[in-house]
KOLFIVEX-722917 format. One record per atom (N, C-alpha, C, O): x, y, z; residue in three letters. Coordinates in steps of 0.02 Angstrom, whole numbers, plus 50000, padded with zeros to 5 digits. Each point is the difference from the previous one (the first is absolute). Example, Ala and Ser with C-alpha at 12.3 -4.5 7.8 and 13.67 -1.06 7.14 Angstrom:
% KOLFIVEX-722917
506604971650390ala
499555005950000ala
500455006050000ala
500524999950033ala
499305005449931ser
500425005950003ser
499615005550037ser
500255005550008ser
% end
This chain:
% KOLFIVEX-722917
506925228951052met
499315003350036met
499475000149928met
500225001149943met
499114997750073asn
499484999149948asn
499635008150025asn
499755001850053asn
500355001149894asp
499755006349985asp
499205000649977asp
499715005449996asp
499994988549989ser
499375000249968ser
499455001050064ser
500244998850055ser
499135003049942ser
499625002350037ser
499604991750022ser
500114995549960ser
499585003350084pro
499574994350034pro
499544997749941pro
499854994349983pro
499935013349984ser
499124997649938ser
500554997949964ser
499994993949991ser
500575009449982thr
500284997749932thr
500234992750006thr
499884996449951thr
500385001550091arg
500264993450033arg
499414995849988arg
500034995549957arg
499415005750078arg
499404994650002arg
499785000349915arg
499814994649977arg
500215010349985ser
499804998549934ser
500434996649969ser
499774996349957ser
500885003750052glu
500484996649966glu
499794991750029glu
499904996049955glu
500055002150097phe
499984994150052phe
499244996949946phe
500084995749956phe
499475006450053asp
499344998449959asp
499944998449933asp
499634995849975asp
500905009249987gly
500154997349942gly
500394992649977gly
499884996349952gly
500695003150107leu
500204992550002leu
499414994550017leu
499914994949966leu
499735006850091leu
499754994249998leu
499374999349956leu
499754994350003leu
500035008649970arg
499474999949935arg
500364996149961arg
499734995249972arg
500775005850022ala
500334995249941ala
499974992950014ala
500024996449951ala
499955001150103ala
499944993350024ala
499304997249992ala
499934993950003ala
499455010549985ser
499394998250014ser
499924997249932ser
499934993949996ser
500065007749978gly
499964999249923gly
499294995849982gly
499685000950051gly
499994995949914ser
499394996449979ser
500004992149995ser
499514996649984ser
501245000650034glu
499984994250002glu
499664996650054glu
500155001950057glu
499294992149934ala
499914996250042ala
500354996450029ala
500394997549959ala
499734999950111his
500514996950034his
499714993850018his
499514999650037his
500804995049935gly
500014993050015gly
499444996349976gly
499844994450020gly
499775009849923his
499414996549950his
500334997049947his
500335003249959his
499604991050041leu
500394993649936leu
499434997949988leu
499594998750043leu
500305000449880val
499574995849968val
500164993949960val
500375001649953val
499544994050046asp
499824992949977asp
500045002049939asp
499525003649985asp
501014995149957val
500115002149948val
499524996449941val
499905002349943val
499914993250078arg
499474994849963arg
499445005349994arg
499755000849944arg
500005003250109glu
499285003149985glu
500125003649942glu
499674998149952glu
500855008650036pro
499895002349952pro
500254997249930pro
499845002849948pro
500424993450054leu
500214995949943leu
499384995249948leu
500004998149942leu
499435001450125arg
499354995249968arg
499765005749958arg
500044997949942arg
499785007150058asn
499845005349948asn
500385001649940asn
499765000749944asn
501044999850078ala
500465001649952ala
500164994849932ala
500165002349944ala
499774991550068leu
500304994749953leu
499444997149980leu
499425000650020leu
500874995549926gly
499304996049957gly
500424997349942gly
500595001349985gly
499014995049988pro
500344995749936pro
500455004949929pro
500404997849959pro
499375008750048asn
500325004049952asn
500345005250049asn
500435002949967asn
499564999250090arg
500445002750034arg
500444997850057arg
499874999950061arg
500724998349903pro
500584997350036pro
500165001850062pro
499725005450011pro
500684992150047leu
500345002550041leu
500804999049968leu
500254995049975leu
500015011150034val
500695001649959val
500635002050045val
500115005950015val
500214989850001met
500635002350035met
500625004049957met
500274995849964met
499965009150031leu
500425004249970leu
500714997450032leu
500125001950057leu
500284994649917cys
500804997050018cys
500325003249987cys
499975000549939cys
500655005050095pro
500495004349967pro
500434995749972pro
500235000849943pro
499954992350111his
500444995950001his
499724993449995his
499415000250020his
500754994849964ala
499774993549994ala
499754995450056ala
499614995349993ala
500755007550076asp
499834995850047asp
499385004850057asp
499744998050052asp
500185008149915asp
499535004650033asp
499464997450014asp
499785000950057asp
499884995649899gly
499294995950012gly
500064996250054gly
499665000750051gly
500834994549941ala
499864995150061ala
500075002250056ala
499624998350046ala
500915006249964ile
500115003950077ile
499545005850016ile
500085002350056ile
499505000249910thr
499315004950029thr
499394995449993thr
499535000950039thr
500424994549918ala
499184998949994ala
499854993549982ala
499484998849969ala
501034995550053ala
499914993449963ala
499454997250032ala
499554999249959ala
500264998750104cys
499324999250020cys
499345002149983cys
499534996049996cys
500425010749993leu
499415003449972leu
499884997849928leu
499444998749976leu
501235001049988met
499814997949913met
500054993350000met
499974997449944met
500124997950115his
499924994049998his
499284999650005his
499674996649961his
500095006450084glu
499284998150029glu
499475001849952glu
499504996350000glu
500535009949950tyr
499595000149951tyr
500004997149916tyr
499554999849959tyr
501164998150038ala
500194996649950ala
499764993249999ala
499694997649953ala
500474998750109val
499834992449997val
499544998650054val
499744994449994val
500095008550051arg
499434997150038arg
499245004049985arg
499454997550010arg
500705008949964arg
499385003649974arg
499964998949910arg
499485001149968arg
501054996950005gly
499934999649934gly
499835006949962gly
499664999949949gly
500595005650076leu
500045007149969leu
500625001349964leu
500564997950016leu
499275006349925pro
500735001249969pro
500455002950044pro
499725003650040pro
501024995949967val
500355002150020val
500755001649953val
500294995549969val
499925011250033ile
500565000649961ile
500605002950027ile
499875005150031ile
500644993849967glu
500635001850021glu
500385003449950glu
500244996149959glu
499915010050031val
500415003149951val
500765002150035val
500115003450050val
500364993049904leu
500705003350002leu
500035006449967leu
499925000749939leu
500225004650106val
500005005649971val
500815000349958val
500095002349944val
500424995050098phe
500675001749975phe
500394994150005phe
500194997950055phe
499954999349889ala
500474993750004ala
500735001949988ala
500165004349959ala
500214993050073gly
500765001749983gly
500424994850038gly
499814995250034gly
500835007049950glu
500604996150030glu
500335001350068glu
500424996550027glu
499345008949995arg
500455002550052arg
499884994350071arg
499534995949998arg
500765004350040asn
499954995850063asn
499844990949987asn
499754996050039asn
500445003349912val
499704992249987val
500874995350025val
500535001849976val
499404992950070ala
500654998350024ala
500214995049965ala
500014994350023ala
500205007449906ala
500174994449944ala
500495003649978ala
499855002649946ala
500664998750071pro
500625003049952pro
500164996849943pro
500255003149953pro
499604989950045trp
500194997049930trp
499565001049952trp
500154997149948trp
499315006550050leu
499565001249943leu
500115007149974leu
500225004150041leu
499664998049899asn
499915005249974asn
499415003450021asn
499554997650034asn
500505008949942asp
499355005250028asp
499394996849976asp
499524999550038asp
500464998149892gln
499364998149993gln
499794993750012gln
499414998749988gln
501034996050039lys
499754995750013lys
499845000250078lys
499634995850027lys
500715009750009lys
499715001550071lys
499145002949991lys
499534998350036lys
500465006049911ile
499265002149983ile
499454995249993ile
499435000950021ile
500794993749948thr
499554995149978thr
499994995550063thr
499434998350018thr
501064999450019met
499934997850077met
499505002050026met
499464997050006met
500715010550020arg
499415003650044arg
499134999649963arg
499474999550031arg
500625000949909glu
499344999849968glu
499664992250001glu
499394999049997glu
501094996350006ala
499854993750004ala
499694998450063ala
499484996850003ala
500935005950064glu
499784998450058glu
499365004550015glu
499544997250030glu
500375009149954phe
499305003050000phe
499414995249964phe
499455000050027phe
500634996549920arg
499544994849968arg
499814995650050arg
499424998550014arg
501164999050017leu
499914994450032leu
499665001350080leu
499784995250031leu
500205011449998glu
499715001250053glu
499365001650000glu
499594998950044glu
500335004649886cys
499185000649981cys
499724992549996cys
499474998850028cys
500854996549940asn
499684992549990asn
499884997750071asn
499564995950013asn
500805006550031val
499844996950079val
499545003450028val
499714997050045val
500115009149944leu
499425003750031leu
499444999649946leu
499495003150015leu
500534993249915gly
499335000749963gly
499945006749967gly
499545000349959gly
500835005150049ala
500055006049965ala
500175000149926ala
500464996249983ala
499205008149965glu
500325002149946glu
500565002350002glu
500055004450042glu
500544994249921ala
500675004050000ala
500015003749936ala
499944997049947ala
500135009850055val
500075005849963val
500655003850006val
500145002850053val
500334997649887cys
500525003650007cys
500085006349961cys
500124999349940cys
499835005850079trp
500015006249973trp
500765000149971trp
500074999549940trp
500405001150096asn
500764999949982asn
500105007649962asn
500275001449946asn
499395003150110leu
500335007449996leu
500615002049962leu
500514996850014leu
499555007549944glu
500645003350009glu
500215006050039glu
500495003549986glu
499064997450067gly
500255004850055gly
500514996650044gly
500315003550040gly
499824989349957tyr
500504997250034tyr
500865000549985tyr
500504998650034tyr
499385004349890arg
500605002849978arg
500115007650009arg
500485002849973arg
499065000450066gln
500135007749998gln
500155000350067gln
499914995650042gln
500395011649970pro
499985002750061pro
499565000250030pro
499505002549974pro
500494995050098gly
499465000850049gly
499394994449982gly
499564998450041gly
500494999249901tyr
499684994049969tyr
499275004649965tyr
499464997349991tyr
500685009649995his
499465002349975his
499634997649937his
500414998249957his
499245001450032pro
499484997249941pro
499975003249938pro
499685005249999pro
500594992949949thr
499945003249930thr
499215000749981thr
499524997950032thr
500485005149915asp
499235000649981asp
499794994949972asp
499414998250005asp
501034998649963glu
499624992549985glu
499794995750066glu
499484996750002glu
500905003650042asp
499654996550077asp
499415002350010asp
499534996050007asp
500375010749995val
499515003250013val
499374998249966val
499484998650029val
500625001649904ala
499554998449954ala
499694992350014ala
499404998549998ala
501114997550016lys
500034992350015lys
499444999450062lys
499484996850005lys
500825007250034val
499604999050079val
499205001349993val
499564996850027val
500375009349926val
499185002050016val
499724995849947val
499394999450006val
500924997149938asp
499664996549967asp
499744992950027asp
499444997549991asp
501055000150040trp
499894994450045trp
499404999550046trp
499634995150008trp
500325011950026phe
499585000650050phe
499315001149987phe
499544999150040phe
500405003249893ala
499375000449970ala
499714993549976ala
499414998750008ala
501044997249961lys
499884993749968lys
499774994650069lys
499504996550005lys
500945004150033arg
499934994850062arg
499525002150046arg
499734995350029arg
500015012549995arg
499695001550028arg
500054996850089arg
499534997150029arg
501005003949993pro
500024997150075pro
499355001950042pro
499765005649993pro
499974989650052gly
499505003550053gly
500455000550062gly
499835004550039gly
500704992149978ala
500405004450043ala
500834997549984ala
500244995149973ala
500045010750058ile
500874999449980ile
500374998850073ile
499685000150052ile
500854999049946ile
500545000050063ile
500495004049972ile
500254998749946ile
499915006050087val
500655003249988val
500355001450054val
499744999550056val
501075002849933pro
500215000850055pro
499905007250035pro
499635004349976pro
500734996650081pro
499765006350035pro
500335006149985pro
500565000049976pro
499145005150036ala
500395005849969ala
500635001650043ala
500495002549971ala
499524996550085asn
500714999750032asn
500464996549980asn
500485000550038asn
499634994649899asp
500284993750010asp
500755003049985asp
500005005449970asp
500574992150045ala
500755004349991ala
500284996949932ala
500555001049974ala
498834994650000his
500524998149917his
499675002349950his
499434998149989his
500895006349970ala
499695003349962ala
499654996749939ala
499635003049961ala
500534990350036ala
499524996949956ala
499454999350022ala
499564999749957ala
500254999650109his
499424997250044his
499655006949973his
499534999849960his
500715005750061arg
499555006349993arg
499795001049936arg
499405000649987arg
501124999749960val
499715000449939val
499464994049983val
499485001749971val
500594993650041thr
499354995049994thr
499415003750045thr
499475000249968thr
500515001450066arg
499425003650036arg
499635006149947arg
499415000949984arg
501185002449999ala
499995006249960ala
499574996349928ala
499435001549983ala
500974993849986leu
499594995349937leu
499254999050012leu
499565000549957leu
500334998050113ala
499384996350020ala
499545005349993ala
499504998749967ala
500575008350060ala
499635005549992ala
499995003049941ala
499545004049991ala
500904994949962val
500065001849922val
499274994949959val
499505001649967val
500794992150057gly
499354996549963gly
499425000450022gly
499534999549961gly
500365001550106leu
499395002450018leu
499555004649969leu
499414999249985leu
500965006050007leu
499885007149976leu
499844999649932leu
499545002949971leu
500964992650001gly
499975000249903gly
499424995049985gly
499715000049946gly
500164996350097ala
499414993749991ala
499515003850019ala
499504997149981ala
500305008650051gly
499405000750044gly
499804996550038gly
499384999750000gly
500924996450045leu
499684993950037leu
499825003350089leu
500344998650049leu
499095005449950his
499925003050051his
499804995450056his
500035002250057his
499784991649933asp
499714995650037asp
500344994750022asp
499724995450030asp
501155004749955thr
500284994650027thr
500225002250071thr
499925005850021thr
500354989550010leu
500214998950073leu
500625000250010leu
500274995149974leu
500225009750062val
500565000649987val
500084997750070val
499625001850046val
500834994749959met
500314994450057met
500765002250006met
500324999449948met
500035003150105thr
500635002250010thr
500234992150023thr
499504996750016thr
501035000349988gly
500304994550019gly
500695001650036gly
500385004349980gly
499724992150068trp
500665000450038trp
500514996949961trp
499824994749975trp
500755007150013thr
500744999649969thr
500385001050054thr
499845003850045thr
500844991649951pro
500555000150043pro
500305007149991pro
500345001950047pro
499585002949894trp
500375005049991trp
499475006150031trp
500305005350007trp
499024995150012gly
499595003350035gly
499374998350032gly
499434999049978gly
500805000950078pro
499274996950048pro
499485003649992pro
500125005549974pro
499194993150045leu
499585004149987leu
499845004950070leu
500004997950058leu
499895008049923pro
499975004450044pro
499175000150035pro
499895002350057pro
499654995449905arg
499365002650009arg
499604992650000arg
499515000749963arg
500514994050059pro
499834993349977pro
499285001450036pro
499925001850058pro
499574997149894asn
499284997350008asn
499564995449983asn
499395000150004asn
501074995149973ala
499574993849971ala
500504994650011ala
500605001150001ala
499094992250009tyr
500504994250011tyr
499764994649973tyr
499394999949994tyr
501024994049981phe
499774994749975phe
500354995750043phe
500614999850007phe
498764995050037ser
500434994150043ser
500134994649967ser
499624999949952ser
500734995750048tyr
500364993449956tyr
500024995250063tyr
500105002250057tyr
499794991449931asp
500284994450040asp
500494997949973asp
500245003249953asp
500084990650071gly
500554998050003gly
500014995849936gly
500564999449974gly
499074998350002glu
500074998449931glu
500185005049940glu
500424999149956glu
499055007450057ala
500255004949965ala
500775003250009ala
500355002249954ala
499814997450114glu
500795001250014glu
500514995649960glu
500535002849985glu
499364990349994arg
500444996449973arg
499985000749921arg
500484998949963arg
498815003250014thr
500055003149933thr
500465006049983thr
500415000649955thr
499415003950098lys
500445006549993lys
500834997950008lys
500435002949966lys
499694993350071glu
500634996849999glu
500334997849934glu
500555002049981glu
499084993749986trp
500034995849938trp
500165006849952trp
500535000249969trp
499045004950025ala
499995005649948ala
500665003649997ala
500325002249952ala
499814997850133ile
500745004050003ile
500514997649971ile
500395003349966ile
499654988050051his
500544996949981his
499964998849919his
500464997549967his
499085004150015cys
500014999749908cys
500745005549973cys
500314999649947cys
499785004650101his
500455005549992his
500844997750011his
500395003450033his
499744991749940ala
500624998150027ala
500655004249989ala
500524998550029ala
499425007149926ser
500505003149980ser
500045005250080ser
500505001350033ser
498925000549977gln
500035005150051gln
500044996050077gln
500405002750039gln
499334993049980ile
500134995450067ile
500594999250012ile
500175001450057ile
500334996349897leu
500655001350015leu
500325004850033leu
500424998950044leu
499395007449935leu
500175006750010leu
499605001050075leu
500355000350050leu
499015000249955thr
499465001950043thr
499544994750010thr
499604998749955thr
500394997950102asp
499444993750021asp
499375002550022asp
499894999050059asp
499555004749899tyr
499505001350030tyr
499404997350022tyr
499465002850009tyr
500744990549999thr
499474994750014thr
500005000650072thr
499445002150014thr
500894997150038gln
500225001850063gln
499625007650020gln
499635001550047gln
500585001849905tyr
499975007750037tyr
499115001649973tyr
499655004450025tyr
500204992449937cys
499125001749982cys
499744996150048cys
499495002350023cys
500714992050002ser
499654997750035ser
499955001450078ser
499484999050031ser
501145003450000his
500115004750059his
499365005349988his
499505000050034his
500625003949915leu
499755005349997leu
499145000150002leu
499645003550036leu
500114990549903gly
499324998350004gly
499834997750079gly
499435000350024gly
501084997750007arg
499634997750069arg
499965004850052arg
499664999450051arg
500795006349932ala
500055005650041ala
499345004849978ala
499745003050046ala
500044997649903tyr
499555003549956tyr
499114996450051tyr
499505003150016tyr
500674990449991ala
499394995850016ala
499985000850068ala
499444999250024ala
501065002250017ala
499845001950075ala
499945007050016ala
499935001650059ala
500085002849894leu
499955007450004leu
499175000949984leu
499605003650031leu
500244991449903thr
499245000649983thr
499624996950064thr
499435002050011thr
500754994850018arg
499444996950050arg
500055004950045arg
499445001450021arg
501125002750010glu
499945003250047glu
499415007649964glu
499505002750024glu
500794998149928trp
499565006449971trp
499134997449992trp
499515003750001trp
500504989549990ala
499274997249991ala
499635000950069ala
499385000649999ala
501004999750068glu
499684998350062glu
499955008050024glu
499535001150039glu
500855004349945gly
499875005150021gly
499585005449965gly
499865005650023gly
499954991849914his
499835004749958his
499554995249946his
499964993949993his
499715011649974ser
499584995149955ser
500184998149946ser
500205004249959ser
499804989450026leu
500134997049936leu
499424998649949leu
499554996150015leu
500475007249920ala
499634997549945ala
499405003950035ala
499454997749986ala
500545007050051gly
499255003350033gly
499544996950046gly
499435001650015gly
501064991750013arg
499554996450044arg
500704998250053arg
500614999349993arg
498925000450059ala
500504998550065ala
499954992450017ala
499494997250020ala
501085000049972his
500044992149992his
500664994950003his
500475003949992his
499734991250014arg
500664998950018arg
500174995949928arg
499634995749976arg
500955006449996thr
500154996449953thr
500144993749999thr
500034996850053thr
500094999849878asp
499944992449995asp
500644996450023asp
500434998749958asp
499664999450112glu
500634995050016glu
500374996449958glu
500604998850007glu
499034999249946arg
500544993949952arg
500335003549974arg
500474996349984arg
499715010249991phe
500305002449961phe
500765001250016phe
500045001650059phe
500634998349907val
500484999550034val
500395006649972val
500455002150036val
499435000949912gly
500355004949969gly
499515007749981gly
499394999650006gly
500815004849980val
499485005149957val
500415002949967val
500585000950019val
499135001449913glu
500425003349943glu
499685007450016glu
499395000050001glu
500875004950010leu
499735007250014leu
499805003649930leu
500344998449952leu
499165006050039phe
499955004849953phe
499665005150027phe
499665000350051phe
500525005849885glu
499665005150023glu
499595001549940glu
500304999949947glu
499035001550053leu
499465001049966leu
499965007649986leu
499785004050042leu
500444997749893glu
499965008049982glu
499465002649997glu
499524996449988glu
500425008750018ser
499445006849995ser
500175005449978ser
500595001150016ser
499205002849955his
500305006550002his
499985003550033his
499465001950022his
501235001050002asp
500165004650052asp
500525005449980asp
500614999349998asp
498965007349987pro
500285005949966pro
500735002150029pro
500475002049965pro
499544997150105cys
500755003650023cys
500584994149975cys
500565001749984cys
499254992450017arg
500574995749972arg
500145000349923arg
500524998249974arg
498915004649993ala
500045001749926ala
500445006049978ala
500235001349944ala
499825002650123thr
500535007349990thr
500564999350049thr
500375004750010thr
499704989350021asn
500655001050032asn
500525000049960asn
499934998949940asn
500845002750096asp
500555001149967asp
500504993750012asp
500405000150047asp
499554994649909pro
499805000149932pro
499334996850007pro
499874996650050pro
499635004449894pro
499404996950001pro
499874993350003pro
500444995949986pro
499095002650028asp
499864991549993asp
499414999149925asp
499405001149992asp
501124996649968pro
499554999949923pro
499434994750011pro
499784998149946pro
499934999250104ile
499584995549986ile
499375004950037ile
499444999649976ile
500685004150072his
499475005150026his
499905004549947his
499415001649995his
501005001149961gln
500105004449953gln
499534998249941gln
499675004349971gln
500324987650010ala
499574997749959ala
499404999350013ala
499575001449957ala
500254996050112leu
499445000050021leu
499555006250017leu
499395000050007leu
501115006050000gly
499485006349998gly
499765001849924gly
499445001249978gly
501084998549997leu
499695001549921leu
499634995049970leu
499655002249954leu
500274990750059leu
499264995349985leu
499415002450025leu
499465000149970leu
500675002450099arg
499355002650026arg
499755005349963arg
499414999649985arg
500955006249992glu
499935005049956glu
499534998949939glu
499585004049981glu
500584989449990arg
499754999749938arg
499874990450005arg
500334996249965arg
499305002250070pro
500004991450015pro
499594997849934pro
499984993849999pro
499745008549953gly
499564997549925gly
500524999049962gly
499994995049965gly
500605009750031gly
500365001249926gly
500674996350014gly
500234998650055gly
500045000249886arg
500644999050004arg
500395005449989arg
500005004449957arg
500484994450109ala
500575007049987ala
500714997949979ala
500284994950020ala
499885007949954pro
500754999349975pro
500404998450040pro
499865000150060pro
500704997949919ala
500704998250057ala
500245006050022ala
500545001949976ala
499175001450066ala
500305005350004ala
500795000450042ala
500264995050022ala
499965009949982pro
500714998750028pro
500005000150087pro
499825005150031pro
500334990449993leu
499904998250084leu
500764999850030leu
500515000949967leu
499474998050097ala
500644999850033ala
500474993049989ala
500244996350042ala
499785003549891val
500484995749981val
500814999950026val
500275005349984val
500154990450050glu
500565002350028glu
500505003149966glu
500424995749986glu
499755009949993pro
500565002649963pro
500524997849992pro
500184996350046pro
500275004649903pro
500494995549977pro
500525000550057pro
500035005350030pro
500334990249985lys
500674999850059lys
500314994449994lys
499904995449961lys
500525005550085ala
500494991849999ala
499584994849999ala
499535000850039ala
500454992349917ala
499434995650001ala
500394995450077ala
500584999650020ala
498964998349998ala
500124996750065ala
500214991449985ala
499984997949942ala
500174998950099ser
500164993549982ser
499354995050009ser
499515001850034ser
500534991649930ala
499414995550020ala
499495002449939ala
499434997649996ala
% end
């Protein structure tokens, strides 16, 4: 039996319904090339932060190849953690497994035309991938020197601790280097799909074959999970959805049909400061950093403590 009065129930219902309204625009996607036009330049590279060696190829191979090869702009892939876990080569010792994964990473970068950078952070050996003080100093120093115009990071809801820590390290780097004008892009990963995609990069059949080639550079991984067909099917599904969104809503601020020649889409979320996401439980470190940078856009802030994943049992891979 419900003893609450109709007015009380109505108030409760209104609160539940307001929770669904939010402030997110429905179905509005922009071509990611538009915001990248003003973000990138000869001294402001596009940077992909890869928790593992194959994450760049899976997440944004077509986008990186477009800017590195077709547009001739600097693109950097950063291997955040290099390690021996989940290498399908039991005849190799741990050091040779690490060397193999780094070699696969560099081969992929050659295919995509990107510069390869290996941080080899000690956090790989820590519970929950928690970075050491030396790791944090290395990240902040690198961001200050390379000054990325745009960065691609894993989503906040990613199930893999290494991916969440990578997102937090990106926030630390932005804040520590005072980079208030860097475009932050969240990219899809198998460990955490995008909850709020708002940008797309469409690619043709030739770019899709380049993505397949980049994924196949990681022989030690595709023996475990072949992401080639997985990414192909996903990209084509996203292409179908993007076409549908374009028909029913405004795409890039204009009502028009999208290019019918593309076969796939890489989805992204362009991040802008959201106070609610900065105070979630757990908070999103990117939105924490963006909020702090908005408060002091001209200064170089210290690497303040953000929501770096606390120590816990290390995940595999």
